[in-house]
Each structure stands twice: as structure tokens, then as C-alpha cells.
KOLFIMI-590962 format. One record per residue (C-alpha): residue in one letter; x, z, y. Coordinates in nm, 4 decimals. Layout:
R, type, x, z, y
R, A, X, Z, Y .
...
//
This chain:
R, type, x, z, y
R, X, 0.3669, 0.3336, 2.1859 .
R, X, 0.0304, 0.4864, 2.2712 .
R, X, -0.1212, 0.1445, 2.3343 .
R, X, 0.0675, -0.0560, 2.0711 .
R, X, -0.1490, -0.3269, 1.9144 .
R, X, -0.1034, -0.6219, 1.6818 .
R, X, -0.0211, -0.8336, 1.9874 .
R, X, 0.3043, -0.6349, 2.0138 .
R, X, 0.4302, -0.7342, 1.6682 .
R, X, 0.7698, -0.9049, 1.7073 .
R, X, 0.8066, -1.2688, 1.6071 .
R, X, 0.8018, -1.2905, 1.2260 .
R, X, 0.9055, -1.6550, 1.1949 .
R, X, 1.1200, -1.7081, 0.8878 .
R, X, 1.0009, -1.3935, 0.7128 .
R, X, 0.8061, -1.3807, 0.3886 .
R, X, 0.5624, -1.0906, 0.3662 .
R, X, 0.3611, -1.0015, 0.0569 .
R, X, 0.0396, -0.8040, 0.1193 .
R, X, -0.1517, -0.6636, -0.1759 .
R, X, -0.5289, -0.6465, -0.1458 .
R, X, -0.5299, -0.9002, 0.1377 .
R, X, -0.8798, -1.0281, 0.0636 .
R, X, -1.0606, -0.7644, 0.2706 .
R, X, -1.0312, -0.4629, 0.4992 .
R, X, -0.6895, -0.3440, 0.6113 .
R, X, -0.5098, -0.5967, 0.3947 .
R, X, -0.6954, -0.8914, 0.5423 .
R, X, -0.6440, -0.7716, 0.8995 .
R, X, -0.2746, -0.7166, 0.8260 .
R, X, -0.2420, -1.0648, 0.6774 .
R, X, -0.4090, -1.2230, 0.9791 .
R, X, -0.1894, -1.0353, 1.2259 .
R, X, 0.1335, -1.1154, 1.0408 .
R, X, 0.0452, -1.4837, 1.0001 .
R, X, -0.0353, -1.5002, 1.3704 .
R, X, 0.3242, -1.3965, 1.4390 .
R, X, 0.4729, -1.6726, 1.2263 .
R, X, 0.5314, -1.5043, 0.8881 .
R, X, 0.4708, -1.6730, 0.5562 .
R, X, 0.2039, -1.4376, 0.4265 .
R, X, 0.1516, -1.4123, 0.0527 .
R, X, -0.1897, -1.2659, -0.0204 .
R, X, -0.1796, -1.0888, -0.3571 .
R, X, -0.5439, -1.0446, -0.4574 .
R, X, -0.7541, -0.9563, -0.7609 .
R, X, -1.0851, -1.1198, -0.6659 .
R, X, -1.0368, -1.4979, -0.6530 .
R, X, -1.3665, -1.5669, -0.4771 .
R, X, -1.3028, -1.3170, -0.1978 .
R, X, -0.9410, -1.4297, -0.1741 .
R, X, -1.0454, -1.7928, -0.1200 .
R, X, -1.2675, -1.6930, 0.1722 .
R, X, -1.0021, -1.4614, 0.3155 .
R, X, -0.7399, -1.7363, 0.2908 .
R, X, -0.9380, -1.9505, 0.5322 .
R, X, -0.9492, -1.6644, 0.7821 .
R, X, -0.5728, -1.6097, 0.7576 .
R, X, -0.5065, -1.9837, 0.7834 .
R, X, -0.7083, -1.9911, 1.1062 .
R, X, -0.4886, -1.7147, 1.2497 .
R, X, -0.1573, -1.8547, 1.1257 .
R, X, 0.1031, -1.9835, 1.3680 .
R, X, 0.3491, -2.1687, 1.1510 .
R, X, 0.3676, -2.1605, 0.7710 .
R, X, 0.0321, -2.1593, 0.5950 .
R, X, -0.0490, -1.8464, 0.3902 .
R, X, -0.0832, -1.8614, 0.0134 .
R, X, -0.2746, -1.6602, -0.2453 .
R, X, -0.1348, -1.5285, -0.5735 .
R, X, -0.3441, -1.3520, -0.8398 .
R, X, -0.2751, -0.9808, -0.8782 .
R, X, -0.4701, -0.7127, -1.0599 .
R, X, -0.2892, -0.3838, -1.0028 .
R, X, -0.4815, -0.2220, -1.2864 .
R, X, -0.3084, -0.4522, -1.5378 .
R, X, 0.0646, -0.4430, -1.6071 .
R, X, 0.0489, -0.7921, -1.7568 .
R, X, -0.1073, -0.9254, -1.4355 .
R, X, 0.1573, -0.7463, -1.2280 .
R, X, 0.4367, -0.8989, -1.4352 .
R, X, 0.2829, -1.2455, -1.4082 .
R, X, 0.2484, -1.2080, -1.0307 .
R, X, 0.6087, -1.0928, -0.9885 .
R, X, 0.7382, -1.3763, -1.2083 .
R, X, 0.5397, -1.6322, -1.0093 .
R, X, 0.6687, -1.4993, -0.6772 .
R, X, 1.0298, -1.4919, -0.7983 .
R, X, 0.9975, -1.8572, -0.8997 .
R, X, 0.8364, -1.9650, -0.5710 .
R, X, 1.0251, -1.7588, -0.3137 .
R, X, 1.3933, -1.7245, -0.2331 .
R, X, 1.3333, -1.3753, -0.0960 .
R, X, 1.0671, -1.1247, 0.0054 .
R, X, 1.1370, -0.9640, 0.3417 .
R, X, 0.8485, -0.7176, 0.3407 .
R, X, 0.6170, -0.5885, 0.0699 .
R, X, 0.3036, -0.4136, 0.1968 .
R, X, 0.1580, -0.2025, -0.0847 .
R, X, -0.1890, -0.1944, 0.0679 .
R, X, -0.4428, -0.2451, -0.2112 .
R, X, -0.6273, 0.0502, -0.3531 .
R, X, -0.9469, 0.2005, -0.4848 .
R, X, -1.1077, 0.5203, -0.3619 .
R, X, -1.3122, 0.7943, -0.5256 .
R, X, -1.4519, 0.5823, -0.8058 .
R, X, -1.6203, 0.7211, -1.1183 .
R, X, -1.3866, 0.8043, -1.4052 .
R, X, -1.2454, 0.4957, -1.5727 .
R, X, -0.9215, 0.3784, -1.7262 .
R, X, -0.7090, 0.0712, -1.6654 .
R, X, -0.6421, -0.1788, -1.9424 .
R, X, -0.3157, 0.0083, -2.0036 .
R, X, -0.4932, 0.3436, -2.0439 .
R, X, -0.4186, 0.4996, -1.7042 .
R, X, -0.6805, 0.6867, -1.5004 .
R, X, -0.7942, 0.4059, -1.2726 .
R, X, -0.7123, 0.5524, -0.9308 .
R, X, -0.3538, 0.6603, -0.9955 .
R, X, -0.3161, 0.3588, -1.2225 .
R, X, -0.4070, 0.1156, -0.9450 .
R, X, -0.2889, 0.2990, -0.6353 .
R, X, 0.0424, 0.4305, -0.7659 .
R, X, 0.1517, 0.2899, -1.1029 .
R, X, 0.0469, -0.0636, -1.0081 .
R, X, 0.2494, -0.0604, -0.6882 .
R, X, 0.5424, 0.1192, -0.8523 .
R, X, 0.5616, -0.1596, -1.1111 .
R, X, 0.5143, -0.4428, -0.8618 .
R, X, 0.7835, -0.3087, -0.6293 .
R, X, 1.0309, -0.2708, -0.9135 .
R, X, 0.9655, -0.6179, -1.0477 .
R, X, 1.0050, -0.7663, -0.6989 .
R, X, 1.3191, -0.5661, -0.6220 .
R, X, 1.5618, -0.8582, -0.6764 .
R, X, 1.3559, -1.0719, -0.4365 .
R, X, 1.3486, -0.7886, -0.1831 .
R, X, 1.7221, -0.7268, -0.2050 .
R, X, 1.7821, -1.0979, -0.1450 .
R, X, 1.6513, -1.0437, 0.2100 .
R, X, 1.8901, -0.9185, 0.4805 .
R, X, 1.6762, -0.6203, 0.5821 .
R, X, 1.4053, -0.5686, 0.3191 .
R, X, 1.1218, -0.3301, 0.3791 .
R, X, 0.8550, -0.1761, 0.1550 .
R, X, 0.5507, -0.0219, 0.3220 .
R, X, 0.3205, 0.1862, 0.1028 .
R, X, -0.0240, 0.2797, 0.2312 .
R, X, -0.1232, 0.6414, 0.1747 .
R, X, -0.4072, 0.8446, 0.3251 .
R, X, -0.4905, 1.1690, 0.5014 .
R, X, -0.6410, 1.2586, 0.1642 .
R, X, -0.2872, 1.3207, 0.0372 .
R, X, -0.3144, 1.6573, 0.2134 .
R, X, -0.5629, 1.7657, -0.0534 .
R, X, -0.3568, 1.6242, -0.3372 .
R, X, -0.1582, 1.8014, -0.6058 .
R, X, 0.0456, 1.6269, -0.8738 .
R, X, -0.0508, 1.7274, -1.2258 .
R, X, 0.2366, 1.5683, -1.4111 .
R, X, 0.1237, 1.7180, -1.7403 .
R, X, -0.2312, 1.5826, -1.6972 .
R, X, -0.2093, 1.2814, -1.4623 .
R, X, -0.5139, 1.1143, -1.6150 .
R, X, -0.7528, 1.4144, -1.6226 .
R, X, -0.7536, 1.4158, -2.0010 .
R, X, -0.7783, 1.7954, -2.0090 .
R, X, -0.9034, 1.8930, -1.6643 .
R, X, -1.2541, 1.8061, -1.5517 .
R, X, -1.2509, 1.4772, -1.3617 .
R, X, -1.3159, 1.4808, -0.9885 .
R, X, -1.3192, 1.1440, -0.8166 .
R, X, -1.1868, 1.2943, -0.4922 .
R, X, -0.9141, 1.5047, -0.6574 .
R, X, -0.8036, 1.1965, -0.8480 .
R, X, -0.7959, 0.9936, -0.5271 .
R, X, -0.6003, 1.2634, -0.3396 .
R, X, -0.3486, 1.2833, -0.6258 .
R, X, -0.2977, 0.9057, -0.6138 .
R, X, -0.2396, 0.9108, -0.2376 .
R, X, 0.0068, 1.1982, -0.2726 .
R, X, 0.1802, 0.9901, -0.5385 .
R, X, 0.2128, 0.7061, -0.2854 .
R, X, 0.4109, 0.9298, -0.0500 .
R, X, 0.6254, 1.0782, -0.3250 .
R, X, 0.7025, 0.7261, -0.4457 .
R, X, 0.7940, 0.6006, -0.0978 .
R, X, 1.0328, 0.8904, -0.0394 .
R, X, 1.1978, 0.8568, -0.3806 .
R, X, 1.2261, 0.4812, -0.3356 .
R, X, 1.4159, 0.5387, -0.0111 .
R, X, 1.6506, 0.7919, -0.1686 .
R, X, 1.7312, 0.5606, -0.4579 .
R, X, 1.7699, 0.2557, -0.2321 .
R, X, 2.0094, 0.4476, -0.0076 .
R, X, 2.1968, 0.5882, -0.3054 .
R, X, 2.2471, 0.2370, -0.4404 .
R, X, 2.3949, 0.1279, -0.1083 .
R, X, 2.1170, -0.1207, -0.0247 .
R, X, 1.9668, -0.2046, 0.3131 .
R, X, 1.6113, -0.1493, 0.1923 .
R, X, 1.3845, 0.0608, 0.4146 .
R, X, 1.0910, 0.2361, 0.2483 .
R, X, 0.8200, 0.3591, 0.4831 .
R, X, 0.4607, 0.4723, 0.4465 .
R, X, 0.1508, 0.4554, 0.6629 .
R, X, -0.2098, 0.5655, 0.6672 .
R, X, -0.5077, 0.4214, 0.8579 .
R, X, -0.6885, 0.7400, 0.9577 .
R, X, -1.0618, 0.6943, 0.9150 .
R, X, -1.1119, 0.3200, 0.9084 .
R, X, -1.4548, 0.1747, 0.8395 .
R, X, -1.3799, -0.0665, 0.5544 .
R, X, -1.5317, -0.1747, 0.2245 .
R, X, -1.3828, 0.1409, 0.0689 .
R, X, -1.6024, 0.3725, 0.2743 .
R, X, -1.9105, 0.1651, 0.1983 .
R, X, -1.8349, 0.1204, -0.1720 .
R, X, -1.8229, 0.3466, -0.4786 .
R, X, -1.6875, 0.6406, -0.2781 .
R, X, -2.0326, 0.6887, -0.1296 .
R, X, -2.1586, 0.7944, -0.4704 .
R, X, -2.5340, 0.8251, -0.4992 .
R, X, -2.7431, 0.5754, -0.3043 .
R, X, -2.9041, 0.8582, -0.1069 .
R, X, -2.5643, 0.9347, 0.0507 .
R, X, -2.4919, 0.5815, 0.1678 .
R, X, -2.6807, 0.6078, 0.4981 .
R, X, -2.4736, 0.9188, 0.5788 .
R, X, -2.1497, 0.7341, 0.5117 .
R, X, -2.2714, 0.4411, 0.7191 .
R, X, -2.3446, 0.6782, 1.0081 .
R, X, -2.0024, 0.8414, 0.9714 .
R, X, -1.8410, 0.4965, 0.9816 .
R, X, -2.0145, 0.4212, 1.3105 .
R, X, -1.9526, 0.7595, 1.4735 .
R, X, -1.6103, 0.8662, 1.3451 .
R, X, -1.4563, 0.5550, 1.1966 .
R, X, -1.2434, 0.3012, 1.3755 .
R, X, -1.2568, -0.0738, 1.3098 .
R, X, -1.0430, -0.2118, 1.0303 .
R, X, -0.8158, -0.3959, 1.2750 .
R, X, -0.7276, -0.0595, 1.4298 .
R, X, -0.6835, 0.1061, 1.0902 .
R, X, -0.4327, -0.1658, 1.0020 .
R, X, -0.2067, -0.0888, 1.2999 .
R, X, 0.0067, 0.1876, 1.1403 .
R, X, 0.0979, -0.0283, 0.8413 .
R, X, 0.1643, -0.3260, 1.0683 .
R, X, 0.3918, -0.1109, 1.2840 .
R, X, 0.5744, 0.0183, 0.9762 .
R, X, 0.6136, -0.3375, 0.8446 .
R, X, 0.7507, -0.4992, 1.1587 .
R, X, 0.8921, -0.2731, 1.4275 .
R, X, 1.2701, -0.2259, 1.4643 .
R, X, 1.2535, 0.1510, 1.5259 .
R, X, 1.0974, 0.2254, 1.1852 .
R, X, 1.3411, 0.4448, 0.9975 .
R, X, 1.4048, 0.5375, 0.6353 .
R, X, 1.1151, 0.7313, 0.4784 .
R, X, 0.9110, 0.7170, 0.8000 .
R, X, 0.5384, 0.7890, 0.7834 .
R, X, 0.3068, 0.6295, 1.0417 .
R, X, -0.0555, 0.7005, 1.1269 .
R, X, -0.2990, 0.7111, 1.4198 .
R, X, -0.2156, 0.9289, 1.7206 .
R, X, -0.5686, 1.0599, 1.7819 .
R, X, -0.7406, 1.3853, 1.6878 .
R, X, -0.6467, 1.4875, 1.3322 .
R, X, -0.4955, 1.1417, 1.2879 .
R, X, -0.8420, 0.9952, 1.2410 .
R, X, -0.8112, 0.7113, 1.4912 .
R, X, -0.5840, 0.5740, 1.7593 .
R, X, -0.2557, 0.3882, 1.7912 .
R, X, 0.0523, 0.4168, 1.5670 .
R, X, 0.2800, 0.7191, 1.5816 .
R, X, 0.5053, 0.9044, 1.3401 .
R, X, 0.3055, 1.1641, 1.1481 .
R, X, 0.3874, 1.4505, 0.9145 .
R, X, 0.3134, 1.5061, 0.5470 .
R, X, 0.2452, 1.8141, 0.3395 .
R, X, 0.5150, 2.0157, 0.1661 .
R, X, 0.3828, 1.8773, -0.1632 .
R, X, 0.4673, 1.5268, -0.0425 .
R, X, 0.8244, 1.6399, 0.0278 .
R, X, 0.8940, 1.7991, -0.3104 .
R, X, 1.2084, 1.6200, -0.4289 .
R, X, 1.1852, 1.7505, -0.7847 .
R, X, 0.8249, 1.6379, -0.8277 .
R, X, 0.9104, 1.2989, -0.6731 .
R, X, 1.1941, 1.2527, -0.9221 .
R, X, 0.9776, 1.3570, -1.2152 .
R, X, 0.6944, 1.1264, -1.1055 .
R, X, 0.9429, 0.8391, -1.0840 .
R, X, 1.0659, 0.9135, -1.4367 .
R, X, 0.7077, 0.9276, -1.5655 .
R, X, 0.6389, 0.5973, -1.3902 .
R, X, 0.9358, 0.4379, -1.5649 .
R, X, 0.8185, 0.5722, -1.8986 .
R, X, 0.4528, 0.4729, -1.8628 .
R, X, 0.4973, 0.1276, -1.7070 .
R, X, 0.8191, 0.0267, -1.8782 .
R, X, 0.9541, -0.0870, -1.5401 .
R, X, 1.3012, 0.0252, -1.4353 .
R, X, 1.4525, -0.0759, -1.1028 .
R, X, 1.7586, -0.3042, -1.1247 .
R, X, 1.9651, -0.1427, -0.8496 .
R, X, 2.3036, -0.3022, -0.7799 .
R, X, 2.6088, -0.1108, -0.8933 .
R, X, 2.8055, 0.0452, -0.6085 .
R, X, 3.1715, -0.0561, -0.5986 .
//
């Protein structure tokens, strides 16, 4: 496993894989790698201009069915519903959903639905999308949902009584860490509920380590004076985006991925390297908080999961 690369992905012919945020960075590299192994890749993207350019790159890599783009803005519940409806009409099933898209350490803002933007996009958006796509996922013989978290989850704490920093002073990094912790709590709770409903769905999570992508060169850099420092850190400590994508690609495709697995790089402090199983903090394993976050997600998004009734 120490030298596992995208070339080792098993044949994906016949599978339909939805990747959110596939217009750049880890999402684009994941889409290219999956298309190269024969999957029908559905690129769910917010920025139409970037998505059109990315589509050409994925088409060039594809071996088999041509990829397609569907509009998706994870900061808008109406956009999420429209995306899910469109996919349900076009596809007989979704074999794998890769919840990859995200924003990092942005200034305080709210989504169109009134959520703090980072947890709104990174968690609530993917919670809603997954729930709305659940019938399409359960139509597949061995469905899988991979949610991309971050090492930053280790700094995260869930503030269920103040998720949107309406009372506490806003910190872009605390908000980001909370959203990445939410990703892991969601993935674990999704697995427990899927298992409890008697389904074959596997929920796994992954993180890229320190990958030099548009996130590390974007708003997270803050003041312009800091950008050269981030650029230097990208060159010295960061790994290329195609390497950062490996853990989520492993989690999405390999047969030994188990329920509620978490995959990341095998190098020093999980910053870089090849995929391996990694650990999570005790806060990411709190079953009560995971349940309560799920219930809050139902309440705030209006999305409930249509699990089949066990006989």
C-alpha cells in the first residue's frame, strides 16, 4: 500500500461516480483518475466557466463513457435539490458519491439559507446532497459515500448551540476546523444509520494531508502580505494535488475499504505520502454529538433520509 497510486485503481467500467467540486484541485484530479479507469464521472460544479475547462481535461483522460457536468452550488439548498433531481432523472443509479467540494478559512459570510458559509458548504451542503441522492445510491449493488475531511478536524469542536458563530467571535480557522470535524461526524453517523437500516452502503472519509491546491492559494491566505509565505509553504511542505487526491480515490474504489474507514497520507504527521488508514480525534468519535448534529442537519436543511424499512 505504501506505493499505491491512481494507476492501481481497479477497473471502474459500468460505475457512475459523482464528484463534487470537480472543476479544480483534488476534485479535478479525482475525476480524471476515475474517468481513466472507465467510470462515468459526473462533475458537480458551481463555477460553469471553470467546469467547462475542467470537462475537457477529464474527457481527455476518459477511457470509455464521456464525463458530464451538472450545476451544483453547495451553499444553496435550492441548487442542491435541483442537482439531485436532475441526477435522479438522468441516472439509474449512483455507485459512488465523493463529497469533495469545500471552502477553507474564508472571511465570515452566510449562505443564501442563512448558514455560516464554511459549515453550510462543507457539511450541510453535502449532508443534504447525500440524503437527496440516497435512493440513487441504494439502487447500486455496493454504494459508497466518501466524504473529504482534513487534518484541521483535530482542532475542531462542535458548538451545536452556536454553529454559525452568532454569539461567539468569528474565527475563520475555528469555523473551518468545526466544518471538517462535522464531516467526520457525519460520515460515521451515516454509516451507523446505513447499517442499522440493513443497507449495503459503505460510508468512508479521507483527507489529503497538505496538498497545494487553489484552497491554499485562495482566501485562506488572508492578507496579501501573507501570500508569499503560503506559496513558499506549498512548495516546501505541500504535495501536488494528484497526490493529495490519492486517499479519497483509495476510499472510493478499493475493495478493502471498510465501514467508517478514514484514509490519509502515510507520511510524517499525515502531511504527505500514499494512502493508509488514519485515526481521528475523540471529538470525531462522539456518538452523541454525531447524532445531535444529524438531527440539527435534518432540522436546518429539511432533508430526511429515506431509509428502507427492515423486514
